C-alpha positions in Angstrom: 31.5 21.5 -0.2 29.6 23.0 -3.1 26.6 21.9 -4.9 28.6 22.0 -8.2 30.5 18.8 -7.3 29.3 16.0 -9.6 27.3 13.1 -8.0 30.0 10.6 -8.9 32.6 12.5 -7.0 30.3 12.9 -4.0 29.7 9.2 -4.0 33.4 8.5 -4.1 33.9 10.9 -1.2 31.0 9.4 0.7 32.4 5.9 0.3 35.7 7.3 1.8 33.8 8.4 4.9 33.1 12.1 4.0 29.8 13.0 5.8 29.6 16.3 4.0 29.5 14.5 0.7 26.5 12.5 1.9 24.8 15.6 3.2 25.2 17.3 -0.2 23.8 14.3 -2.0 20.9 14.2 0.4 20.1 17.9 0.0 20.4 17.6 -3.8 18.1 14.6 -4.3 15.8 14.4 -1.3 13.1 16.8 -2.6 12.6 14.9 -5.9 12.6 11.5 -4.3 10.2 12.6 -1.6 7.8 14.0 -4.1 7.9 10.8 -6.1 7.5 8.6 -2.9 4.6 10.8 -1.6 2.6 10.4 -4.8 3.7 6.8 -5.3 2.8 5.6 -1.7 0.0 8.0 -1.0 1.0 9.0 2.5 3.6 11.3 4.0 4.9 8.7 6.6 5.3 6.0 4.0 7.1 8.4 1.7 9.4 9.4 4.5 10.2 5.8 5.2 10.9 5.0 1.6 13.2 8.0 1.2 15.0 7.2 4.5 15.5 3.6 3.4 16.9 4.8 0.0 19.5 7.1 1.6 20.4 4.6 4.4 20.9 1.9 1.8 23.1 4.3 -0.2 25.3 5.3 2.7 25.5 1.7 4.1 26.4 0.2 0.7 23.3 -1.9 0.6 22.4 -0.2 -2.7 25.5 0.1 -4.8 25.5 2.8 -7.4 27.5 2.2 -10.6 28.0 5.4 -12.6 28.5 3.3 -15.8 24.8 2.2 -15.6 23.3 5.7 -15.5 22.9 8.8 -13.5 22.5 8.8 -9.7 19.0 10.3 -9.6 17.6 7.6 -11.9 19.3 4.9 -9.8 17.7 6.5 -6.6 14.3 6.6 -8.3 14.7 2.9 -9.2 15.5 2.0 -5.6 12.6 4.2 -4.3 10.3 2.4 -6.7 11.4 -1.0 -5.6 10.9 0.0 -1.9 7.5 1.4 -2.7 6.6 -1.9 -4.4 7.6 -3.7 -1.2 5.4 -1.3 0.7 2.5 -2.2 -1.7 3.0 -5.9 -1.1 3.0 -5.4 2.7 -0.2 -3.3 2.4 -1.9 -5.8 0.3 -1.0 -8.6 2.7 -2.3 -6.6 5.7 -5.5 -5.3 4.2 -6.0 -7.7 1.3 -6.4 -4.6 -0.9 -4.3 -1.5 -1.2 -5.9 0.9 1.2 -4.4 4.3 2.0 -4.9 4.1 5.8 -3.5 7.6 6.2 -5.6 9.5 3.7 -7.7 11.0 6.5 -4.8 11.5 8.9 -5.1 15.1 10.1 -1.3 15.2 10.7 -0.5 14.6 7.1 0.9 17.7 5.4 -1.3 19.0 2.6 0.3 19.6 -0.8 0.6 23.3 -1.0 0.4 24.5 -4.6 -1.4 27.8 -4.1 -0.5 31.3 -5.0 -0.5 34.1 -2.5 -2.5 36.2 -5.0 -5.5 33.8 -4.7 -8.5 34.7 -2.6 -9.6 32.3 0.1 -12.3 30.7 -2.0 -9.8 30.2 -4.9 -7.3 28.7 -2.5 -9.9 26.3 -1.1 -11.0 25.2 -4.6 -7.3 24.8 -5.7 -6.5 22.7 -2.6 -9.6 20.6 -3.1 -8.6 19.9 -6.8 -5.0 19.1 -5.7 -6.3 16.7 -3.1 -8.6 15.1 -5.7 -5.6 14.7 -8.0 -3.5 13.2 -5.3 -6.2 10.7 -4.5 -6.8 9.9 -8.1 -3.1 9.2 -8.6 -2.9 7.1 -5.5 -5.8 5.0 -6.8 -4.0 4.2 -10.1 -2.4 0.7 -10.4 1.2 1.0 -9.2 2.8 0.4 -12.7 0.7 3.2 -14.1 1.4 5.4 -11.1 5.1 5.0 -11.6 5.3 6.1 -15.2 2.9 9.0 -14.7 4.8 10.4 -11.7 8.2 10.0 -13.3 7.2 11.5 -16.6 4.7 14.2 -15.7 5.9 15.3 -12.4 9.6 14.4 -12.4 10.0 15.2 -16.1 12.2 12.2 -16.8 12.6 10.9 -20.4 11.0 7.7 -21.6 14.5 6.1 -21.6 15.1 7.0 -18.0 11.7 5.7 -17.0 12.3 2.5 -18.9 15.6 2.0 -17.0 14.1 2.8 -13.6 11.0 0.6 -14.1 13.0 -2.1 -16.0 10.6 -2.1 -18.9 11.0 -1.2 -22.6 10.2 2.3 -24.0 7.1 1.0 -25.8 5.7 -0.2 -22.5 6.5 3.2 -20.9 4.5 4.9 -23.7 1.5 2.6 -23.4 1.4 2.7 -19.6 1.7 6.5 -19.7 -1.2 6.7 -22.1 -3.3 4.3 -20.0 -2.4 6.1 -16.8 -3.5 9.5 -18.3 -6.8 8.0 -19.5 -7.5 6.3 -16.1 -6.6 9.5 -14.3 -8.9 11.6 -16.5 -11.7 9.1 -15.9 -11.2 9.2 -12.1 -11.1 13.0 -12.1 -14.3 13.1 -14.2 -16.0 10.9 -11.6 -14.9 13.2 -8.8 -16.2 16.2 -10.7 -19.6 14.6 -11.5 -20.0 13.6 -7.8 -19.1 17.1 -6.7 -21.6 18.7 -9.1 
């Protein structure tokens, strides 16, 4: 089954029991959902849980996709966002504050954004900046984190983000502006501490 088959056709085939259709949908949309969930949740294990729940809900029919309401990826981002919000609520309940209990977990895979042309010092500095950025994003309020990740990293439109987050476009714009400002302030704090 080719990657050129439209999502709606793959959904139809999946609902008729075609496992290959589900596998194609998974391969097609897993990377973007995982990147979103990783930045949204702040830990690899939580991101994996969110993405697994998204796809298990899709295949079981728990999350029903209606093509008349938008594209599949936006629907999946919306489901992932809702699951991440539940994760936030559980974390707040357990710890009374949102704490990323896996930030220092040595088994967590680092975000690798380096170039092979960089020397070891450049790679180290680049990895340190990427980690500071990841931490700064994880410390944003969830509603700011959502719009920032979806716009800046997933490159979705304001309309798509408004649909996913169930807010109006003006709210997307204002949250994005506030998220950028808060992120810049947090990164400035990291840089002043490191200096």
